[in-house]
N, CA, C, O and the ligand as a Tripos MOL2 file, in Angstrom:
@<TRIPOS>MOLECULE
protein
  317   315    80     0     0
PROTEIN
NO_CHARGES

@<TRIPOS>ATOM
      1 N          84.3460   96.3350   93.5020 N.3       1 MET1
      2 CA         85.8070   96.1080   93.5350 C.3       1 MET1
      3 C          86.2760   96.0600   94.9880 C.2       1 MET1
      4 O          86.2740   97.0780   95.6800 O.2       1 MET1
      5 N          86.6660   94.9070   95.4330 N.am      2 VAL2
      6 CA         87.1850   94.7840   96.7870 C.3       2 VAL2
      7 C          88.5350   95.4830   96.8720 C.2       2 VAL2
      8 O          89.3420   95.4040   95.9460 O.2       2 VAL2
      9 N          88.7700   96.1550   97.9650 N.am      3 GLY3
     10 CA         90.0090   96.8960   98.1240 C.3       3 GLY3
     11 C          89.7920   98.3800   97.9650 C.2       3 GLY3
     12 O          90.6700   99.1800   98.2890 O.2       3 GLY3
     13 N          88.6000   98.7630   97.4560 N.am      4 GLY4
     14 CA         88.3180  100.1740   97.2740 C.3       4 GLY4
     15 C          87.7560  100.8450   98.5070 C.2       4 GLY4
     16 O          87.6540  102.0710   98.5500 O.2       4 GLY4
     17 N          87.3920  100.0740   99.5000 N.am      5 ASN5
     18 CA         86.8670  100.6810  100.7140 C.3       5 ASN5
     19 C          87.2150   99.8250  101.9200 C.2       5 ASN5
     20 O          87.5590   98.6510  101.7830 O.2       5 ASN5
     21 N          87.1210  100.4230  103.1100 N.am      6 PRO6
     22 CA         87.5450   99.7150  104.3260 C.3       6 PRO6
     23 C          86.4460   98.8930  104.9630 C.2       6 PRO6
     24 O          86.6320   98.3770  106.0650 O.2       6 PRO6
     25 N          85.2950   98.7530  104.2970 N.am      7 PHE7
     26 CA         84.1580   98.0610  104.8910 C.3       7 PHE7
     27 C          83.9380   96.6980  104.2260 C.2       7 PHE7
     28 O          84.3710   96.4810  103.0940 O.2       7 PHE7
     29 N          83.2690   95.7850  104.9300 N.am      8 PRO8
     30 CA         82.9220   94.4960  104.3050 C.3       8 PRO8
     31 C          82.1870   94.7210  102.9880 C.2       8 PRO8
     32 O          81.2740   95.5430  102.9080 O.2       8 PRO8
     33 N          82.5910   93.9850  101.9630 N.am      9 THR9
     34 CA         82.1210   94.2470  100.6050 C.3       9 THR9
     35 C          81.6170   92.9700   99.9560 C.2       9 THR9
     36 O          82.2210   91.9080  100.1100 O.2       9 THR9
     37 N          80.5050   93.0720   99.2270 N.am     10 ARG10
     38 CA         80.0050   91.9210   98.4580 C.3      10 ARG10
     39 C          80.9410   91.6830   97.2770 C.2      10 ARG10
     40 O          81.2460   92.6000   96.5140 O.2      10 ARG10
     41 N          81.3820   90.4560   97.1420 N.am     11 THR11
     42 CA         82.2940   90.1380   96.0590 C.3      11 THR11
     43 C          82.2600   88.6410   95.7900 C.2      11 THR11
     44 O          81.6790   87.8790   96.5630 O.2      11 THR11
     45 N          82.8770   88.2240   94.7020 N.am     12 THR12
     46 CA         83.0070   86.8040   94.4240 C.3      12 THR12
     47 C          84.4000   86.3550   94.8310 C.2      12 THR12
     48 O          85.4030   86.8980   94.3670 O.2      12 THR12
     49 N          84.4480   85.3660   95.6970 N.am     13 CYS13
     50 CA         85.7420   84.8750   96.1720 C.3      13 CYS13
     51 C          86.5120   84.2380   95.0190 C.2      13 CYS13
     52 O          85.9560   83.4120   94.2940 O.2      13 CYS13
     53 N          87.7790   84.6050   94.8340 N.am     14 PRO14
     54 CA         88.5740   84.0330   93.7400 C.3      14 PRO14
     55 C          88.9510   82.5760   93.9830 C.2      14 PRO14
     56 O          89.3860   81.8810   93.0640 O.2      14 PRO14
     57 N          88.7860   82.1200   95.2030 N.am     15 SER15
     58 CA         89.1890   80.7630   95.5390 C.3      15 SER15
     59 C          88.0140   79.7970   95.5100 C.2      15 SER15
     60 O          88.0550   78.7970   94.7920 O.2      15 SER15
     61 N          86.9460   80.0860   96.2950 N.am     16 CYS16
     62 CA         85.8340   79.1390   96.3740 C.3      16 CYS16
     63 C          84.6820   79.5310   95.4500 C.2      16 CYS16
     64 O          83.6780   78.8220   95.3710 O.2      16 CYS16
     65 N          84.8290   80.6760   94.7440 N.am     17 ARG17
     66 CA         83.8570   81.0850   93.7210 C.3      17 ARG17
     67 C          82.4700   81.3700   94.2820 C.2      17 ARG17
     68 O          81.4990   81.4150   93.5270 O.2      17 ARG17
     69 N          82.3620   81.5590   95.5700 N.am     18 GLN18
     70 CA         81.0900   81.8950   96.1800 C.3      18 GLN18
     71 C          80.9420   83.4120   96.2310 C.2      18 GLN18
     72 O          81.9250   84.1430   96.3540 O.2      18 GLN18
     73 N          79.6710   83.8800   96.1330 N.am     19 GLU19
     74 CA         79.4440   85.2980   96.3650 C.3      19 GLU19
     75 C          79.3790   85.5150   97.8680 C.2      19 GLU19
     76 O          78.5120   84.9610   98.5430 O.2      19 GLU19
     77 N          80.2790   86.3050   98.3820 N.am     20 VAL20
     78 CA         80.4210   86.4520   99.8280 C.3      20 VAL20
     79 C          80.5050   87.9370  100.1930 C.2      20 VAL20
     80 O          80.7430   88.7920   99.3400 O.2      20 VAL20
     81 N          80.3060   88.2140  101.4670 N.am     21 THR21
     82 CA         80.6130   89.5380  102.0040 C.3      21 THR21
     83 C          81.9490   89.4200  102.7170 C.2      21 THR21
     84 O          82.0860   88.6620  103.6770 O.2      21 THR21
     85 N          82.9250   90.1650  102.2470 N.am     22 SER22
     86 CA         84.2750   89.9940  102.7500 C.3      22 SER22
     87 C          84.3680   90.3270  104.2390 C.2      22 SER22
     88 O          83.6390   91.1740  104.7540 O.2      22 SER22
     89 N          85.2700   89.6470  104.8990 N.am     23 VAL23
     90 CA         85.5940   89.9310  106.2870 C.3      23 VAL23
     91 C          86.8140   90.8500  106.2860 C.2      23 VAL23
     92 O          87.7930   90.5870  105.5880 O.2      23 VAL23
     93 N          86.7550   91.9180  107.0610 N.am     24 THR24
     94 CA         87.8530   92.8810  107.0510 C.3      24 THR24
     95 C          88.7240   92.7300  108.2920 C.2      24 THR24
     96 O          88.2680   92.3160  109.3570 O.2      24 THR24
     97 N          89.9920   93.0810  108.1130 N.am     25 LYS25
     98 CA         90.9520   93.0100  109.2080 C.3      25 LYS25
     99 C          91.9120   94.1730  109.0340 C.2      25 LYS25
    100 O          92.4690   94.3590  107.9530 O.2      25 LYS25
    101 N          92.1110   94.9520  110.0760 N.am     26 SER26
    102 CA         92.9990   96.1060  109.9770 C.3      26 SER26
    103 C          94.4400   95.6840  110.2150 C.2      26 SER26
    104 O          94.7370   94.8940  111.1110 O.2      26 SER26
    105 N          95.3180   96.2240  109.3970 N.am     27 VAL27
    106 CA         96.7380   95.9020  109.5020 C.3      27 VAL27
    107 C          97.5430   97.1920  109.4700 C.2      27 VAL27
    108 O          97.0800   98.2100  108.9550 O.2      27 VAL27
    109 N          98.7330   97.1450  110.0140 N.am     28 ASN28
    110 CA         99.5960   98.3150  109.9700 C.3      28 ASN28
    111 C         100.0710   98.5460  108.5480 C.2      28 ASN28
    112 O         100.6470   97.6580  107.9190 O.2      28 ASN28
    113 N          99.8230   99.7600  108.0430 N.am     29 GLY29
    114 CA        100.2160  100.0690  106.6790 C.3      29 GLY29
    115 C         101.1440  101.2610  106.6300 C.2      29 GLY29
    116 O         101.6690  101.7060  107.6500 O.2      29 GLY29
    117 N         101.3360  101.7690  105.4290 N.am     30 LEU30
    118 CA        102.2610  102.8680  105.2120 C.3      30 LEU30
    119 C         101.8990  104.0810  106.0630 C.2      30 LEU30
    120 O         102.7700  104.7200  106.6530 O.2      30 LEU30
    121 N         100.5940  104.3950  106.1200 N.am     31 LEU31
    122 CA        100.1850  105.5750  106.8790 C.3      31 LEU31
    123 C         100.4960  105.4050  108.3580 C.2      31 LEU31
    124 O         100.8380  106.3700  109.0410 O.2      31 LEU31
    125 N         100.3770  104.1780  108.8510 N.am     32 THR32
    126 CA        100.6940  103.9160  110.2460 C.3      32 THR32
    127 C         102.1380  104.2930  110.5390 C.2      32 THR32
    128 O         102.4390  104.9310  111.5470 O.2      32 THR32
    129 N         103.0240  103.8840  109.6380 N.am     33 TRP33
    130 CA        104.4450  104.1720  109.8210 C.3      33 TRP33
    131 C         104.7320  105.6630  109.6610 C.2      33 TRP33
    132 O         105.5560  106.2240  110.3830 O.2      33 TRP33
    133 N         104.0450  106.2990  108.7120 N.am     34 LEU34
    134 CA        104.2480  107.7300  108.5140 C.3      34 LEU34
    135 C         103.7920  108.5050  109.7480 C.2      34 LEU34
    136 O         104.4710  109.4320  110.1920 O.2      34 LEU34
    137 N         102.6430  108.1240  110.2980 N.am     35 ALA35
    138 CA        102.1430  108.7990  111.4870 C.3      35 ALA35
    139 C         103.1020  108.5980  112.6450 C.2      35 ALA35
    140 O         103.3320  109.5100  113.4400 O.2      35 ALA35
    141 N         103.6540  107.4130  112.7330 N.am     36 CYS36
    142 CA        104.6270  107.1140  113.7760 C.3      36 CYS36
    143 C         105.8540  107.9910  113.6150 C.2      36 CYS36
    144 O         106.3320  108.5890  114.5780 O.2      36 CYS36
    145 N         106.3670  108.0650  112.3770 N.am     37 GLY37
    146 CA        107.5480  108.8780  112.0950 C.3      37 GLY37
    147 C         107.2870  110.3490  112.3760 C.2      37 GLY37
    148 O         108.1450  111.0540  112.9070 O.2      37 GLY37
    149 N         106.0740  110.8100  112.0080 N.am     38 GLY38
    150 CA        105.7170  112.2040  112.2280 C.3      38 GLY38
    151 C         105.7060  112.5550  113.7020 C.2      38 GLY38
    152 O         106.1860  113.6150  114.1060 O.2      38 GLY38
    153 N         105.1570  111.6590  114.4980 N.am     39 LEU39
    154 CA        105.1160  111.9000  115.9340 C.3      39 LEU39
    155 C         106.5170  111.9170  116.5240 C.2      39 LEU39
    156 O         106.8060  112.6940  117.4340 O.2      39 LEU39
    157 N         107.3760  111.0700  116.0110 N.am     40 CYS40
    158 CA        108.7570  111.0460  116.4850 C.3      40 CYS40
    159 C         109.4480  112.3660  116.1610 C.2      40 CYS40
    160 O         110.1930  112.9090  116.9770 O.2      40 CYS40
    161 N         109.1880  112.8730  114.9560 N.am     41 LEU41
    162 CA        109.8580  114.0850  114.4930 C.3      41 LEU41
    163 C         109.4870  115.3050  115.3340 C.2      41 LEU41
    164 O         110.3180  116.1790  115.5790 O.2      41 LEU41
    165 N         108.2230  115.3520  115.7750 N.am     42 ILE42
    166 CA        107.8210  116.5170  116.5570 C.3      42 ILE42
    167 C         108.1460  116.3360  118.0390 C.2      42 ILE42
    168 O         107.6950  117.1130  118.8810 O.2      42 ILE42
    169 N         108.9190  115.3220  118.3440 N.am     43 GLY43
    170 CA        109.4870  115.2140  119.6810 C.3      43 GLY43
    171 C         108.6570  114.4580  120.6870 C.2      43 GLY43
    172 O         108.8660  114.6000  121.8920 O.2      43 GLY43
    173 N         107.7330  113.6670  120.2260 N.am     44 CYS44
    174 CA        106.9710  112.8610  121.1660 C.3      44 CYS44
    175 C         107.8790  111.8300  121.8360 C.2      44 CYS44
    176 O         108.8760  111.3880  121.2650 O.2      44 CYS44
    177 N         107.5150  111.4680  123.0330 N.am     45 VAL45
    178 CA        108.2500  110.4050  123.6940 C.3      45 VAL45
    179 C         107.9340  109.0830  123.0180 C.2      45 VAL45
    180 O         106.9850  108.9860  122.2400 O.2      45 VAL45
    181 N         108.7160  108.0870  123.3110 N.am     46 PHE46
    182 CA        108.6220  106.8060  122.6290 C.3      46 PHE46
    183 C         107.2150  106.2290  122.6540 C.2      46 PHE46
    184 O         106.7430  105.7120  121.6410 O.2      46 PHE46
    185 N         106.5400  106.3100  123.7930 N.am     47 GLY47
    186 CA        105.2070  105.7160  123.9240 C.3      47 GLY47
    187 C         104.2150  106.2990  122.9360 C.2      47 GLY47
    188 O         103.3870  105.5710  122.3880 O.2      47 GLY47
    189 N         104.2870  107.6160  122.6990 N.am     48 CYS48
    190 CA        103.3490  108.2650  121.7920 C.3      48 CYS48
    191 C         103.5140  107.7630  120.3650 C.2      48 CYS48
    192 O         102.5480  107.7350  119.6020 O.2      48 CYS48
    193 N         104.7150  107.3720  120.0040 N.am     49 CYS49
    194 CA        104.9740  106.9220  118.6470 C.3      49 CYS49
    195 C         104.1710  105.6740  118.3250 C.2      49 CYS49
    196 O         103.9180  105.3720  117.1580 O.2      49 CYS49
    197 N         103.7760  104.9610  119.3490 N.am     50 LEU50
    198 CA        103.0870  103.6950  119.1270 C.3      50 LEU50
    199 C         101.5820  103.8850  118.9870 C.2      50 LEU50
    200 O         100.8690  102.9430  118.6400 O.2      50 LEU50
    201 N         101.0910  105.0970  119.2550 N.am     51 ILE51
    202 CA         99.6510  105.3460  119.1780 C.3      51 ILE51
    203 C          99.0610  104.9850  117.8110 C.2      51 ILE51
    204 O          98.0070  104.3520  117.7610 O.2      51 ILE51
    205 N          99.7050  105.3660  116.7020 N.am     52 PRO52
    206 CA         99.1180  105.0390  115.3910 C.3      52 PRO52
    207 C          98.8730  103.5500  115.2040 C.2      52 PRO52
    208 O          97.9880  103.1660  114.4390 O.2      52 PRO52
    209 N          99.6270  102.7150  115.8750 N.am     53 PHE53
    210 CA         99.4490  101.2760  115.7140 C.3      53 PHE53
    211 C          98.1820  100.7900  116.4030 C.2      53 PHE53
    212 O          97.7380   99.6630  116.1860 O.2      53 PHE53
    213 N          97.6080  101.6530  117.2350 N.am     54 CYS54
    214 CA         96.3770  101.2810  117.9350 C.3      54 CYS54
    215 C          95.1560  101.9340  117.3060 C.2      54 CYS54
    216 O          94.0320  101.6540  117.7230 O.2      54 CYS54
    217 N          95.3430  102.7810  116.3290 N.am     55 VAL55
    218 CA         94.2440  103.5410  115.7450 C.3      55 VAL55
    219 C          93.8870  102.9590  114.3830 C.2      55 VAL55
    220 O          94.6780  103.0270  113.4430 O.2      55 VAL55
    221 N          92.6860  102.3840  114.2830 N.am     56 ASP56
    222 CA         92.2820  101.7510  113.0340 C.3      56 ASP56
    223 C          92.2280  102.7340  111.8710 C.2      56 ASP56
    224 O          92.4190  102.3440  110.7190 O.2      56 ASP56
    225 N          91.9690  104.0030  112.1660 N.am     57 ALA57
    226 CA         91.8560  104.9990  111.1090 C.3      57 ALA57
    227 C          93.1610  105.1510  110.3430 C.2      57 ALA57
    228 O          93.1710  105.6270  109.2080 O.2      57 ALA57
    229 N          94.2490  104.7500  110.9610 N.am     58 CYS58
    230 CA         95.5580  104.8620  110.3100 C.3      58 CYS58
    231 C          95.9630  103.5670  109.6160 C.2      58 CYS58
    232 O          97.0110  103.4960  108.9750 O.2      58 CYS58
    233 N          95.1280  102.5520  109.7510 N.am     59 LYS59
    234 CA         95.5550  101.2370  109.2760 C.3      59 LYS59
    235 C          94.9700  100.8890  107.9160 C.2      59 LYS59
    236 O          93.9160  101.3930  107.5290 O.2      59 LYS59
    237 N          95.6670  100.0240  107.2030 N.am     60 ASP60
    238 CA         95.1360   99.4440  105.9770 C.3      60 ASP60
    239 C          94.1460   98.3470  106.3560 C.2      60 ASP60
    240 O          94.2120   97.7750  107.4440 O.2      60 ASP60
    241 N          93.2310   98.0700  105.4360 N.am     61 ILE61
    242 CA         92.2060   97.0620  105.7020 C.3      61 ILE61
    243 C          92.3550   95.9120  104.7060 C.2      61 ILE61
    244 O          92.2840   96.1170  103.4940 O.2      61 ILE61
    245 N          92.5570   94.7240  105.2180 N.am     62 GLU62
    246 CA         92.6120   93.5390  104.3670 C.3      62 GLU62
    247 C          91.2440   92.8790  104.3060 C.2      62 GLU62
    248 O          90.5360   92.8080  105.3100 O.2      62 GLU62
    249 N          90.8710   92.3960  103.1190 N.am     63 HIS63
    250 CA         89.5920   91.6990  102.9320 C.3      63 HIS63
    251 C          89.8560   90.2040  102.7950 C.2      63 HIS63
    252 O          90.7330   89.7750  102.0450 O.2      63 HIS63
    253 N          89.0710   89.4160  103.5430 N.am     64 TYR64
    254 CA         89.2030   87.9620  103.4850 C.3      64 TYR64
    255 C          87.8510   87.3240  103.1970 C.2      64 TYR64
    256 O          86.8070   87.8810  103.5350 O.2      64 TYR64
    257 N          87.8770   86.1500  102.5700 N.am     65 CYS65
    258 CA         86.6600   85.3770  102.3320 C.3      65 CYS65
    259 C          86.2200   84.7220  103.6400 C.2      65 CYS65
    260 O          87.0270   84.0730  104.3050 O.2      65 CYS65
    261 N          84.9310   84.8860  104.0220 N.am     66 PRO66
    262 CA         84.4460   84.2780  105.2610 C.3      66 PRO66
    263 C          84.2910   82.7590  105.1500 C.2      66 PRO66
    264 O          84.2110   82.0730  106.1690 O.2      66 PRO66
    265 N          84.2480   82.2280  103.9240 N.am     67 ASN67
    266 CA         84.0810   80.7850  103.7360 C.3      67 ASN67
    267 C          85.3930   80.0390  103.8510 C.2      67 ASN67
    268 O          85.4990   79.0520  104.5800 O.2      67 ASN67
    269 N          86.4000   80.5230  103.1190 N.am     68 CYS68
    270 CA         87.6500   79.7590  103.0170 C.3      68 CYS68
    271 C          88.8580   80.5480  103.5110 C.2      68 CYS68
    272 O          89.9910   80.0750  103.4220 O.2      68 CYS68
    273 N          88.6150   81.7610  104.0370 N.am     69 ASN69
    274 CA         89.6800   82.5770  104.5980 C.3      69 ASN69
    275 C          90.7370   82.9880  103.5790 C.2      69 ASN69
    276 O          91.8620   83.3280  103.9460 O.2      69 ASN69
    277 N          90.3700   82.9550  102.2920 N.am     70 THR70
    278 CA         91.3110   83.3850  101.2760 C.3      70 THR70
    279 C          91.4440   84.9070  101.2950 C.2      70 THR70
    280 O          90.4560   85.6270  101.4370 O.2      70 THR70
    281 N          92.6630   85.3740  101.1500 N.am     71 TYR71
    282 CA         92.9180   86.8180  101.0500 C.3      71 TYR71
    283 C          92.3840   87.3180   99.7290 C.2      71 TYR71
    284 O          92.7590   86.8150   98.6700 O.2      71 TYR71
    285 N          91.5020   88.3140   99.7850 N.am     72 ILE72
    286 CA         90.8590   88.8060   98.5660 C.3      72 ILE72
    287 C          91.4830   90.1040   98.0730 C.2      72 ILE72
    288 O          91.7170   90.2620   96.8750 O.2      72 ILE72
    289 N          91.7530   91.0250   98.9770 N.am     73 GLY73
    290 CA         92.3080   92.2970   98.5490 C.3      73 GLY73
    291 C          92.5920   93.1850   99.7340 C.2      73 GLY73
    292 O          92.3440   92.8060  100.8790 O.2      73 GLY73
    293 N          93.1160   94.3790   99.4590 N.am     74 ILE74
    294 CA         93.4750   95.2870  100.5380 C.3      74 ILE74
    295 C          93.0350   96.7040  100.1950 C.2      74 ILE74
    296 O          93.1130   97.1370   99.0450 O.2      74 ILE74
    297 N          92.5670   97.4230  101.2280 N.am     75 TYR75
    298 CA         92.2840   98.8430  101.0930 C.3      75 TYR75
    299 C          93.4140   99.5820  101.7780 C.2      75 TYR75
    300 O          93.6310   99.4310  102.9800 O.2      75 TYR75
    301 N          94.1360  100.3860  101.0020 N.am     76 GLU76
    302 CA         95.2630  101.1200  101.5610 C.3      76 GLU76
    303 C          94.8960  102.5830  101.7320 C.2      76 GLU76
    304 O          94.2930  103.1880  100.8460 O.2      76 GLU76
    305 N          95.2620  103.1510  102.8810 N.am     77 ARG77
    306 CA         94.9780  104.5590  103.1420 C.3      77 ARG77
    307 C          95.7880  105.4420  102.2090 C.2      77 ARG77
    308 O          95.3520  106.5260  101.8210 O.2      77 ARG77
    309 N          96.9690  104.9650  101.8570 N.am     78 ILE78
    310 CA         97.8130  105.6710  100.9020 C.3      78 ILE78
    311 C          98.1990  104.6690   99.8290 C.2      78 ILE78
    312 O          98.6640  103.5770  100.1560 O.2      78 ILE78
    313 N          98.0230  105.0030   98.5710 N.am     79 GLY79
    314 CA         98.5130  104.0850   97.5660 C.3      79 GLY79
    315 C          97.5580  103.8500   96.4570 C.2      79 GLY79
    316 O          97.8550  103.0880   95.5370 O.2      79 GLY79
    317 ZN         86.3200   81.7210   99.4830 Zn       80 ZN80
@<TRIPOS>BOND
     1     1     2 1
     2     2     3 1
     3     3     4 2
     4     3     5 am
     5     5     6 1
     6     6     7 1
     7     7     8 2
     8     7     9 am
     9     9    10 1
    10    10    11 1
    11    11    12 2
    12    11    13 am
    13    13    14 1
    14    14    15 1
    15    15    16 2
    16    15    17 am
    17    17    18 1
    18    18    19 1
    19    19    20 2
    20    19    21 am
    21    21    22 1
    22    22    23 1
    23    23    24 2
    24    23    25 am
    25    25    26 1
    26    26    27 1
    27    27    28 2
    28    27    29 am
    29    29    30 1
    30    30    31 1
    31    31    32 2
    32    31    33 am
    33    33    34 1
    34    34    35 1
    35    35    36 2
    36    35    37 am
    37    37    38 1
    38    38    39 1
    39    39    40 2
    40    39    41 am
    41    41    42 1
    42    42    43 1
    43    43    44 2
    44    43    45 am
    45    45    46 1
    46    46    47 1
    47    47    48 2
    48    47    49 am
    49    49    50 1
    50    50    51 1
    51    51    52 2
    52    51    53 am
    53    53    54 1
    54    54    55 1
    55    55    56 2
    56    55    57 am
    57    57    58 1
    58    58    59 1
    59    59    60 2
    60    59    61 am
    61    61    62 1
    62    62    63 1
    63    63    64 2
    64    63    65 am
    65    65    66 1
    66    66    67 1
    67    67    68 2
    68    67    69 am
    69    69    70 1
    70    70    71 1
    71    71    72 2
    72    71    73 am
    73    73    74 1
    74    74    75 1
    75    75    76 2
    76    75    77 am
    77    77    78 1
    78    78    79 1
    79    79    80 2
    80    79    81 am
    81    81    82 1
    82    82    83 1
    83    83    84 2
    84    83    85 am
    85    85    86 1
    86    86    87 1
    87    87    88 2
    88    87    89 am
    89    89    90 1
    90    90    91 1
    91    91    92 2
    92    91    93 am
    93    93    94 1
    94    94    95 1
    95    95    96 2
    96    95    97 am
    97    97    98 1
    98    98    99 1
    99    99   100 2
   100    99   101 am
   101   101   102 1
   102   102   103 1
   103   103   104 2
   104   103   105 am
   105   105   106 1
   106   106   107 1
   107   107   108 2
   108   107   109 am
   109   109   110 1
   110   110   111 1
   111   111   112 2
   112   111   113 am
   113   113   114 1
   114   114   115 1
   115   115   116 2
   116   115   117 am
   117   117   118 1
   118   118   119 1
   119   119   120 2
   120   119   121 am
   121   121   122 1
   122   122   123 1
   123   123   124 2
   124   123   125 am
   125   125   126 1
   126   126   127 1
   127   127   128 2
   128   127   129 am
   129   129   130 1
   130   130   131 1
   131   131   132 2
   132   131   133 am
   133   133   134 1
   134   134   135 1
   135   135   136 2
   136   135   137 am
   137   137   138 1
   138   138   139 1
   139   139   140 2
   140   139   141 am
   141   141   142 1
   142   142   143 1
   143   143   144 2
   144   143   145 am
   145   145   146 1
   146   146   147 1
   147   147   148 2
   148   147   149 am
   149   149   150 1
   150   150   151 1
   151   151   152 2
   152   151   153 am
   153   153   154 1
   154   154   155 1
   155   155   156 2
   156   155   157 am
   157   157   158 1
   158   158   159 1
   159   159   160 2
   160   159   161 am
   161   161   162 1
   162   162   163 1
   163   163   164 2
   164   163   165 am
   165   165   166 1
   166   166   167 1
   167   167   168 2
   168   167   169 am
   169   169   170 1
   170   170   171 1
   171   171   172 2
   172   171   173 am
   173   173   174 1
   174   174   175 1
   175   175   176 2
   176   175   177 am
   177   177   178 1
   178   178   179 1
   179   179   180 2
   180   179   181 am
   181   181   182 1
   182   182   183 1
   183   183   184 2
   184   183   185 am
   185   185   186 1
   186   186   187 1
   187   187   188 2
   188   187   189 am
   189   189   190 1
   190   190   191 1
   191   191   192 2
   192   191   193 am
   193   193   194 1
   194   194   195 1
   195   195   196 2
   196   195   197 am
   197   197   198 1
   198   198   199 1
   199   199   200 2
   200   199   201 am
   201   201   202 1
   202   202   203 1
   203   203   204 2
   204   203   205 am
   205   205   206 1
   206   206   207 1
   207   207   208 2
   208   207   209 am
   209   209   210 1
   210   210   211 1
   211   211   212 2
   212   211   213 am
   213   213   214 1
   214   214   215 1
   215   215   216 2
   216   215   217 am
   217   217   218 1
   218   218   219 1
   219   219   220 2
   220   219   221 am
   221   221   222 1
   222   222   223 1
   223   223   224 2
   224   223   225 am
   225   225   226 1
   226   226   227 1
   227   227   228 2
   228   227   229 am
   229   229   230 1
   230   230   231 1
   231   231   232 2
   232   231   233 am
   233   233   234 1
   234   234   235 1
   235   235   236 2
   236   235   237 am
   237   237   238 1
   238   238   239 1
   239   239   240 2
   240   239   241 am
   241   241   242 1
   242   242   243 1
   243   243   244 2
   244   243   245 am
   245   245   246 1
   246   246   247 1
   247   247   248 2
   248   247   249 am
   249   249   250 1
   250   250   251 1
   251   251   252 2
   252   251   253 am
   253   253   254 1
   254   254   255 1
   255   255   256 2
   256   255   257 am
   257   257   258 1
   258   258   259 1
   259   259   260 2
   260   259   261 am
   261   261   262 1
   262   262   263 1
   263   263   264 2
   264   263   265 am
   265   265   266 1
   266   266   267 1
   267   267   268 2
   268   267   269 am
   269   269   270 1
   270   270   271 1
   271   271   272 2
   272   271   273 am
   273   273   274 1
   274   274   275 1
   275   275   276 2
   276   275   277 am
   277   277   278 1
   278   278   279 1
   279   279   280 2
   280   279   281 am
   281   281   282 1
   282   282   283 1
   283   283   284 2
   284   283   285 am
   285   285   286 1
   286   286   287 1
   287   287   288 2
   288   287   289 am
   289   289   290 1
   290   290   291 1
   291   291   292 2
   292   291   293 am
   293   293   294 1
   294   294   295 1
   295   295   296 2
   296   295   297 am
   297   297   298 1
   298   298   299 1
   299   299   300 2
   300   299   301 am
   301   301   302 1
   302   302   303 1
   303   303   304 2
   304   303   305 am
   305   305   306 1
   306   306   307 1
   307   307   308 2
   308   307   309 am
   309   309   310 1
   310   310   311 1
   311   311   312 2
   312   311   313 am
   313   313   314 1
   314   314   315 1
   315   315   316 2
@<TRIPOS>SUBSTRUCTURE
     1 MET1         2 RESIDUE 1 A MET
     2 VAL2         6 RESIDUE 1 A VAL
     3 GLY3        10 RESIDUE 1 A GLY
     4 GLY4        14 RESIDUE 1 A GLY
     5 ASN5        18 RESIDUE 1 A ASN
     6 PRO6        22 RESIDUE 1 A PRO
     7 PHE7        26 RESIDUE 1 A PHE
     8 PRO8        30 RESIDUE 1 A PRO
     9 THR9        34 RESIDUE 1 A THR
    10 ARG10       38 RESIDUE 1 A ARG
    11 THR11       42 RESIDUE 1 A THR
    12 THR12       46 RESIDUE 1 A THR
    13 CYS13       50 RESIDUE 1 A CYS
    14 PRO14       54 RESIDUE 1 A PRO
    15 SER15       58 RESIDUE 1 A SER
    16 CYS16       62 RESIDUE 1 A CYS
    17 ARG17       66 RESIDUE 1 A ARG
    18 GLN18       70 RESIDUE 1 A GLN
    19 GLU19       74 RESIDUE 1 A GLU
    20 VAL20       78 RESIDUE 1 A VAL
    21 THR21       82 RESIDUE 1 A THR
    22 SER22       86 RESIDUE 1 A SER
    23 VAL23       90 RESIDUE 1 A VAL
    24 THR24       94 RESIDUE 1 A THR
    25 LYS25       98 RESIDUE 1 A LYS
    26 SER26      102 RESIDUE 1 A SER
    27 VAL27      106 RESIDUE 1 A VAL
    28 ASN28      110 RESIDUE 1 A ASN
    29 GLY29      114 RESIDUE 1 A GLY
    30 LEU30      118 RESIDUE 1 A LEU
    31 LEU31      122 RESIDUE 1 A LEU
    32 THR32      126 RESIDUE 1 A THR
    33 TRP33      130 RESIDUE 1 A TRP
    34 LEU34      134 RESIDUE 1 A LEU
    35 ALA35      138 RESIDUE 1 A ALA
    36 CYS36      142 RESIDUE 1 A CYS
    37 GLY37      146 RESIDUE 1 A GLY
    38 GLY38      150 RESIDUE 1 A GLY
    39 LEU39      154 RESIDUE 1 A LEU
    40 CYS40      158 RESIDUE 1 A CYS
    41 LEU41      162 RESIDUE 1 A LEU
    42 ILE42      166 RESIDUE 1 A ILE
    43 GLY43      170 RESIDUE 1 A GLY
    44 CYS44      174 RESIDUE 1 A CYS
    45 VAL45      178 RESIDUE 1 A VAL
    46 PHE46      182 RESIDUE 1 A PHE
    47 GLY47      186 RESIDUE 1 A GLY
    48 CYS48      190 RESIDUE 1 A CYS
    49 CYS49      194 RESIDUE 1 A CYS
    50 LEU50      198 RESIDUE 1 A LEU
    51 ILE51      202 RESIDUE 1 A ILE
    52 PRO52      206 RESIDUE 1 A PRO
    53 PHE53      210 RESIDUE 1 A PHE
    54 CYS54      214 RESIDUE 1 A CYS
    55 VAL55      218 RESIDUE 1 A VAL
    56 ASP56      222 RESIDUE 1 A ASP
    57 ALA57      226 RESIDUE 1 A ALA
    58 CYS58      230 RESIDUE 1 A CYS
    59 LYS59      234 RESIDUE 1 A LYS
    60 ASP60      238 RESIDUE 1 A ASP
    61 ILE61      242 RESIDUE 1 A ILE
    62 GLU62      246 RESIDUE 1 A GLU
    63 HIS63      250 RESIDUE 1 A HIS
    64 TYR64      254 RESIDUE 1 A TYR
    65 CYS65      258 RESIDUE 1 A CYS
    66 PRO66      262 RESIDUE 1 A PRO
    67 ASN67      266 RESIDUE 1 A ASN
    68 CYS68      270 RESIDUE 1 A CYS
    69 ASN69      274 RESIDUE 1 A ASN
    70 THR70      278 RESIDUE 1 A THR
    71 TYR71      282 RESIDUE 1 A TYR
    72 ILE72      286 RESIDUE 1 A ILE
    73 GLY73      290 RESIDUE 1 A GLY
    74 ILE74      294 RESIDUE 1 A ILE
    75 TYR75      298 RESIDUE 1 A TYR
    76 GLU76      302 RESIDUE 1 A GLU
    77 ARG77      306 RESIDUE 1 A ARG
    78 ILE78      310 RESIDUE 1 A ILE
    79 GLY79      314 RESIDUE 1 A GLY
    80 ZN80       317 GROUP 0 **** ****
């Protein structure tokens, strides 16, 4: 099941019907915003609030087909 983990996953592309290993891409997700808000609340300066946007561990992972670049699914840290 693509979307269950943040790593490239063997799956069948819904678009080109090929068995592929998904390509992953990190995107800003809910946890990124929560971490940002949390840092703001504890009084960090503005620059620190942006740290979560640079940390992949806080990001959601989107899976794409390497053949046709179709969006296959997403792994969310929260959700
Ligand atoms: Zn495809």
